C-alpha positions as CSV (number, residue, x, y, z in Angstrom):
1,M,-17.0,9.4,-10.6
2,G,-19.3,7.9,-12.8
3,V,-23.1,7.3,-12.7
4,R,-22.7,3.5,-12.7
5,S,-19.7,3.8,-10.0
6,L,-22.3,6.1,-8.4
7,W,-25.3,3.4,-8.6
8,R,-23.1,0.7,-7.4
9,R,-21.8,2.3,-4.5
10,A,-25.2,3.5,-3.2
11,L,-26.7,-0.1,-3.9
12,A,-23.8,-1.8,-2.4
13,S,-24.1,-3.3,1.4
14,E,-22.2,-2.1,4.4
15,A,-20.0,-5.3,4.4
16,E,-19.2,-4.9,0.5
17,L,-18.0,-1.3,1.5
18,D,-15.8,-2.2,4.0
19,A,-14.3,-4.4,2.4
20,G,-13.0,-2.1,-0.6
21,E,-11.8,-0.1,2.2
22,E,-9.9,-3.0,3.7
23,R,-8.7,-3.3,-0.1
24,A,-7.7,0.0,-0.5
25,A,-5.5,0.1,2.9
26,A,-3.7,-2.9,2.2
27,R,-2.9,-1.6,-1.8
28,A,-2.1,1.7,-0.1
29,E,0.4,0.3,1.9
30,G,2.3,-1.7,-0.5
31,T,1.2,-5.0,0.9
32,Q,0.1,-8.3,-1.2
33,L,-3.8,-9.4,-0.8
34,I,-4.6,-12.5,1.0
35,G,-6.9,-13.8,-1.9
36,D,-3.6,-13.2,-4.2
37,A,-1.1,-14.6,-1.5
38,V,0.2,-18.0,-3.1
39,P,1.1,-21.1,-0.4
40,G,5.0,-20.9,0.8
41,T,5.8,-17.3,-0.4
42,V,6.8,-14.5,2.4
43,V,4.2,-11.8,2.5
44,D,3.5,-8.5,3.8
45,L,0.0,-8.6,4.8
46,L,-2.1,-5.7,6.3
47,G,-5.6,-6.4,7.7
48,T,-8.1,-5.9,10.7
49,V,-7.8,-8.7,13.2
50,R,-12.1,-10.4,13.6
51,S,-11.6,-12.9,15.9
52,L,-9.4,-14.5,18.8
53,T,-9.4,-18.1,19.5
54,Y,-7.5,-19.5,22.5
55,S,-6.1,-23.0,23.6
56,P,-7.8,-24.8,25.9
57,P,-6.7,-25.2,29.4
58,G,-4.2,-28.2,29.8
59,A,-3.3,-28.1,25.9
60,P,-0.3,-26.4,24.6
61,P,-0.4,-22.7,24.8
62,T,-1.5,-21.3,21.5
63,V,-3.6,-18.0,20.0
64,S,-4.9,-17.6,16.7
65,A,-5.9,-14.6,15.3
66,E,-8.0,-14.3,11.9
67,L,-7.0,-11.4,10.1
68,Y,-9.0,-10.1,7.3
69,D,-8.2,-7.5,4.4
70,G,-11.2,-7.3,2.4
71,S,-10.0,-10.2,-0.3
72,G,-9.6,-12.9,2.3
73,S,-8.8,-14.6,5.7
74,A,-5.9,-16.0,6.8
75,D,-5.1,-17.5,10.7
76,L,-1.9,-15.7,12.5
77,I,-1.3,-18.7,14.6
78,F,1.2,-17.9,17.7
79,L,2.8,-20.7,19.3
80,G,3.6,-21.1,23.1
81,R,1.9,-17.8,24.0
82,R,-2.1,-17.8,26.0
83,E,-2.3,-13.6,24.9
84,I,-0.9,-11.3,23.0
85,A,-1.4,-7.5,24.5
86,G,-2.8,-5.4,21.6
87,I,-4.0,-8.0,19.7
88,V,-8.2,-8.1,20.0
89,P,-10.7,-7.9,17.5
90,G,-11.0,-4.8,15.3
91,R,-7.2,-3.9,15.7
92,R,-5.6,-3.1,12.8
93,L,-2.0,-5.3,11.8
94,A,0.7,-5.5,9.0
95,V,2.2,-8.7,9.2
96,H,4.9,-10.5,7.6
97,G,5.8,-14.1,7.0
98,R,5.8,-17.2,5.4
99,I,1.9,-18.1,4.5
100,G,1.1,-21.7,4.6
101,A,-1.6,-23.4,2.8
102,H,-5.4,-24.6,4.4
103,L,-4.7,-26.4,7.4
104,P,-6.9,-29.4,7.8
105,G,-10.6,-28.5,8.7
106,S,-9.9,-24.8,8.1
107,A,-10.9,-22.8,4.7
108,R,-8.0,-20.0,5.4
109,M,-4.6,-19.8,5.0
110,H,-1.9,-19.4,8.2
111,L,1.0,-17.7,9.0
112,F,2.9,-19.4,12.2
113,N,4.4,-16.6,14.6
114,P,4.4,-13.8,12.0
115,A,6.4,-10.4,13.1
116,Y,3.7,-8.1,13.2
117,R,3.3,-4.2,13.9
118,L,0.2,-2.9,15.7
119,L,-1.3,0.0,13.6
120,P,-4.0,2.6,14.6
121,P,-7.8,2.3,13.6
122,A,-8.4,3.0,10.0
123,R,-11.4,5.7,10.9
124,L,-11.8,6.9,14.7
125,P,-15.4,7.2,15.8
126,A,-17.4,10.5,15.3
127,K,-17.7,12.7,18.0
128,E,-20.7,14.0,19.0
129,P,-21.6,17.6,18.7
130,A,-20.8,19.9,21.5
131,R,-24.2,21.2,23.0
């Protein structure tokens, strides 16, 4: 590791380091980065769920999850669902589906009803030393 990369890493914010780790994990799995995705193509993505949005009572059931991979975010929109076991903020997912362009009022691309796999956490929390 060169001096320049050591300085860059030392001065980087925690968010920048996390984004780099997310991108590296996606590349290691051979998946496409959200930031490189072309609307209308079938993609395989890997990332972490940042947030969930549920439809209000009385509206058609919909769950929307924001997937982040360090290069960008995409909305995973599950129609006909009120909730999805295992999909919670902080959970890592691998998804497969056709990515669409930005929906009106949204800055993110989207996938409707993508196939998904729940993945283990990227890193385990540090254990406290035994006393």
